[in-house]
C-alpha atoms as one frame of an Amber mdcrd trajectory, in Angstrom:
protein
 -12.946  23.771  86.488 -10.433  21.139  87.477  -9.858  18.664  84.647 -12.123
  20.511  82.234  -9.480  20.798  79.506  -8.255  17.196  79.686  -9.201  15.528
  76.402  -7.012  12.428  76.277  -7.727   8.755  77.121  -8.080   9.510  80.855
 -11.472  11.088  80.182 -14.625   8.995  79.752 -17.124  11.841  79.962 -16.625
  15.452  78.909 -19.000  18.414  78.948 -19.127  20.807  76.041 -20.927  23.877
  74.765 -20.531  22.586  71.213 -20.390  24.165  68.644 -18.781  26.944  70.719
 -14.992  26.715  70.304 -12.947  29.204  72.285  -9.480  30.154  71.082  -6.786
  27.998  72.640  -9.131  25.290  73.906  -8.188  21.706  73.000 -10.298  19.765
  70.513 -12.076  16.710  71.885 -12.237  13.671  69.632 -14.868  11.150  70.688
 -16.120   7.752  69.602 -19.600   8.364  71.005 -21.626  11.455  71.755 -24.569
  11.799  74.095 -26.458  15.052  73.779 -28.403  16.272  76.815 -30.396  19.438
  76.330 -32.233  21.722  78.729 -35.717  22.935  77.866 -35.139  25.767  75.333
 -37.722  27.977  77.067 -35.755  27.709  80.317 -32.450  28.267  78.504 -33.634
  31.454  76.779 -34.864  33.037  80.016 -31.771  31.902  81.921 -29.473  33.331
  79.245 -31.394  36.636  79.260 -30.840  36.878  83.031 -27.158  36.019  82.649
 -26.532  38.548  79.868 -28.328  41.243  81.865 -26.565  40.643  85.193 -23.437
  38.608  84.299 -24.439  36.267  87.095 -25.776  32.711  86.945 -27.802  32.805
  90.152 -29.490  36.221  90.284 -32.675  37.282  88.547 -33.341  40.883  87.469
 -35.740  43.047  89.474 -37.700  43.794  86.303 -39.782  41.753  83.881 -38.353
  41.330  80.387 -41.724  40.728  78.757 -43.613  43.510  80.590 -40.975  46.211
  81.064 -39.071  45.699  77.792 -41.450  43.976  75.342 -39.633  45.072  72.168
 -36.300  43.821  73.500 -37.898  40.579  74.709 -39.469  39.888  71.293 -36.107
  40.551  69.603 -34.266  38.381  72.142 -36.696  35.447  71.783 -36.510  35.618
  67.976 -32.713  35.870  67.943 -32.182  33.079  70.480 -34.615  30.779  68.662
 -32.689  31.249  65.396 -29.374  30.673  67.183 -30.617  27.515  68.893 -32.007
  26.173  65.611 -28.582  26.679  64.024 -26.863  25.108  67.048 -28.934  21.942
  66.722 -28.391  21.835  62.961 -24.609  22.009  63.471 -24.471  19.368  66.199
 -26.682  16.958  64.259 -24.677  17.445  61.048 -21.395  16.984  62.938 -22.774
  13.791  64.494 -23.953  12.436  61.147 -20.614  13.135  59.489 -18.886  10.987
  62.110 -21.090   7.992  61.213 -19.955   7.780  57.593
């Protein structure tokens, strides 16, 4: 998106998928951080749709929980662990900036 990789003094607000760091992307240094988070239940389902269809707006014509219960249980468990780690990293990174 236009301006997405600008990380100098011209930028007051920047969006991030922290702690995801893609190769070649600039590092943003900030004095303040505001963390806004979607409902994890919504995020997990949305991500399952995206990884199944590689599309942000479509929904599959099947039901994860009814048609693929073993996969859905694995996906929920895996995503919950990943999100827990994500929040641990962002909170630890935020704390380290305070000292």
